[in-house]
N, C-alpha and C positions, 0 to 999 in steps of 0.2 A: 107534163116539163117538170122533172124530178127539183131542177135548181135553175137560178137563177143568178145574172150578176146585177146589183141594181147602182145608180150614181148615188151615193149618200150625199158626197160635200161637190157642187159644180165645182173647176175648175176656175182658183182667185188667183187675182193675183197683189201682189206687197210689196210697196216701196219705202217701206219703215219695218222696224222690230213689231210683230205682235204675235199676239193667243185667240188663236181662232176656235171659237164653243159650239162644239157639233151636237146637236141634240140627236139620240140613237132612240128617235120615234119612229121603231118597224115594229111590225107585232111576228113576226115571222123568225124564226131562230138564223144567225150569221155565226158561219163557219170559219171566214176570215174577212179581215177589212187589208183593201191593199191602199197604203199612202204614196200619191207619188207626187214626187220634187221639182220640181224645173227651175236649178239656178240659173241664173242669167248673168255670166261675168264681163267684165268691159277692162281685161287684159288680156296679156297672155302670159300672169305669172301667176301662179298657182300659190294660196296663201294657205288652205290647208282640204283635206276630204271634204266633199260636197256636203254630206250627210253630218257634217258639222253646224248647216243652217239650222237641222233641226233638233233645236235646245231640249225640247222634252215633250214628251209623245204621253197622256195619261188618259186612262178611262178613270169617271168616276162615277158616286151614286150617289148626291150629298156631302155628305162629308167620307163615303165608306173608298177607299183605292182600290180600284181593280187591276187595274195596269198604272205602272210610271217609267217608262225608261228616257234615255239620251235615247239621239239619234244614231249614235253610233252602235247601244247598245242594241237597239231593236233591230237594226240592219244585223249583227250577230248572230243575235238568235234566230233573225229567221232563216239567215244562212245554216244553220245546225239543222235545222228544222227542216230545210228543203236540200241541204249536203250539196247546195249549191247556189249559185245567184243569181236574181232573177236578169232579167235580159235590162241591162243597165246601156244608158247610152252615154259616158264617161268622157265627155268632151273638156277639156279644158284650153280653148283659146278666146280670142276676144271674139264679143259678140257673138258667141255659142251657148245653149244651153245645154246643162251636166244636168240628164234624168238618171233620177234616183226613184226605185221601185221599191216599197218594205212593206210586208206582211205583217199584221197579229195574227195571228193564228192562235184560237182557240180550242183545236180538238188536233188529234195524235196525228192527223192527215187532214186534208181537204174532204172535205163532207163525210168527215166523221159523224156518223148518227147520236155514239152516245157523250161524245164534248164539243159543246156547241153554245154561242153566247145564247140566252134566250131574254132578249129585251123584257119579257114582260114576269119576269121575277125580279124586275127593281121597278121603285117607285120614279126616278129621273136620270137613267140613264144618259151621259153625257163624254164624248172625242174633244179631248182637249189636244191642240197642237202648237205648243211657241216657235216661235221663228228668231232665231238672230242671221239678219237675212246675208251679212257679207261675212258671217264666219269661218267660212268654205268658200268653194270655186277659187274663179280670180278677180275679185275686189269685183265681188258681186253686189248689184244695185236694186232686183227683182229678184224674187220667190212665188212661185207659181205652187201650187197645194189642190190635189181632189182624194177624193176618196171614195174609193169603190168597195160592196159588200156583196162578198160572195153567200149567199140562199139558198134557206131550203124553200120549194116555193111547194108545188104538189104531193112532195113526198112529207109523209106526217111523221114526225119526230120525238120523241121528250126526252132530250140530253137529263143527266145526270147532273150534270156540271162541267163545268171549263176550266181550260188551264190559264192559271195567272201569274201573269210577270210583276216581278217590285224588285227595282233596287234597293237595300239593305243599309249599305257604306258606302259613303265616297271621304278616301284621307288623302291625307300627306305621309310621305313614306320618310323613314331616317337611315341613317345608314346601322346597318344591322340588327334589326330592330323586331323583336316578334307585335304586329298587333293581332291582338286578341278581338273578337265579336262575339255577341253572346245571339246565337241563331235566332230566331222566331222559331218558335213549336205550335203552330197554330193548323197548318196545312202539311200535308206531305207532299216529299218533294219528287217534283221526274228531274227537276236536274238543277246545278247552280252550277254560277257561272263568276268566273275572278277575272276581271277587267285589270292591264298595265301596260299602258303604251306612251311610251317616250320615242321622240323623235332620233333617231340613228343609234339605237338600242333595242336589241329582240326582249318581249318581256320575258324570258328567262333567263336576259342578263340579267337582270332588273328583280324578280324573285327568285327566290333561293329555294322555299319549301313552303307548301301548302298542307296544312293537317286540320282533320274532321275528327271532333273525338267526341262521344257521351260520358256525362256522367263522372265529369273530371278524371279522365282517361280511362274510365273504365273499359271502353269499345270504344277502339281505333278506328276510325271507318276509311281516313285515307290519311296518308303522313309520307310525303313522297314533294319531287321536285316537278315542277311546270311541263319539264319535257315528257313526264312519263303520262300527263292527263293528254296531251299528243300521240304521245307513239303508241299508249298501250290503250287505253279510256277512250282516244278517240281514231282511234285503228281505222274505224270503219269512214273516218272521212275523208275523202276525196280532196284531191289538192285543188285548189282553187285556181281557175284563170281569168282573168278579166282582161279588155282590149280600151289600151286610154289615149286619145289623141289629146297631145300635148305641142309647146311650140319648144323646140331644143337649141339650146343658147352656144355659141364659143366658150360658155363662160355656164360653168355647173348650174345646173337648173335644177327643180327642186318638181319631183314628180310626185303623185298622194296617192296612195295606195290601198286599198280593203285588206291586203295582203298583210300581216308583220312579222314573220316569221319565216327565215328560210326562204327567201325572195329571189327567185332568178326571173332574166326578163330578154326579151328579145326587140331590136328596134330596128323600122323601117322608117324612110322620110314618106310621107302623105305628101305625092304632087304626082303629076301626069307626062315626067321625064324621066330618062336613064341617064344618073349617077350615080359616081362613087362616093358615099359618105362612109366615112367612119364614127363611130359611137362606142365611146369608154363610161362605166357604170361605175358606182360605189356609195358606199352607205347605205346599201338596201336595207335597213330594222327600220320598225317603230312605224310601219305606216308611211313611210318617204325613202322613195330612191331617188338618188342623184346622178347626172344625168351629162353629158358634154361631147360635141361633136365639134368635129371642123368646120360645120360649116351650119348657120341659123335660118332654120324654118319648119316646117310644121312635121311633125312625125307621127308615129303611133308604137306604144308600146304592147308588149303582149305580153303581161307578169304572171309568173306561175308563183304560190309559194299555199302559206298556211297558218291558222290562228286570226281570222276577221278581227281590224279592228283591235288587237290585242287579248282578245277572250280568248279566254281559257273554261272547255264546256267538260262541267263533270256529271254524267246521265246515274241514274240509279234502278237498277235494273231490269227487267225486258222491258223496254220501250213503249210495248203497245200493249201490255199487262197492268189496268189500272191497281191490282190488288198485289204485283210487284214492285212499286216504287217504295219508296222511303217514308214510311210512313211514322213521324217525329210528336207527334199528337202526344203520347202517354210518354214522356221524357220528361224531365225533370231538370236537365241541362243538355245543350247543345251550344259547343263552341269551337269557331274556324279561329285558327296562329295559320298567318301569314309573315312569313320573315325577310326581309330584304340583305342584297346585297352587303356586303362592307364595300362604302362610298357612295351607297345613295344616300339623295337627301329630297327635301321636301318640293324641290323641282320634281318630283317623282312623285304619281300618284295612281289610287289603287279605288277600285268599284266592286261592291260585291252585290250581287243578286241574283233572284231564285225566278222557277218555274214551280209552280204549286198548284196541286189538284186540288180546285173548289167547287164543293156540292155547292148542288140548291136544296 
């Protein structure tokens, strides 16, 4: 058997905020880690997307940080990687678990023989998962996590490196302001991500322009509004579709979604009787949809849209060709310039993070 799935960390429940440190004490290379989050809600009123409970996900080797993203960021990267969402169970109902699955992908695809995480190359690799148990879902008072490793077994591979993910910057915006970031030039880039998520605003209504340039504008790699990332650079990414179970009321109800831009939805009642129900929806932007109905009760929303968790993806080169990625290691200067629209404020935040090729 060439491959196997192994439980790296068995399911464990938490009633308080915690950081779980998990030793990656296996010998075989790992193609992918999958984190399962189960957020138990005790209300019919959602407060935020369930992945908000995953405050931070890290892989470290002593002081060396190999992976460091929030739950929102990690989920978006995984969605872009797979060009779709995993088999989640999105139940935002009282006494129900909302189940989310997030992959940490070390290669270009599952079972990539050239790129994988080889624990033998490190001294003491550890996976750290920090939980804020009631940050998302519906008044959650319990989180459960489980970690599964997709590992190489009898197939002998000698990976040359792995895909490393790190958040570079998290900042507050200002009206019509440029935010300049000196980008790292230590490892080649496969993808650059810019995240902006403000409830009731599409990210393209908050970020006016994104520019990436070398050597004080000697060479400009990208200088466009974020919609170009979606419609040109991200044209191969399909529309995202997810099902969400929630409680609709006769007053405006908030439904928290993965999609943050160009969101549309179809609603049906979730019950075993026939009835005529009316739904109305508005304010569908920034990861939240507002819904009202003529009668309260459980319902299902089938939501479609783009830009998972407010994250724009900028891929570099042929994504399957390691030699075609953006080699920044010889640059003296690489600067990112994110410009805000007029009227934005410190209530709006932006996160910048990377997917880089790290060789052994």
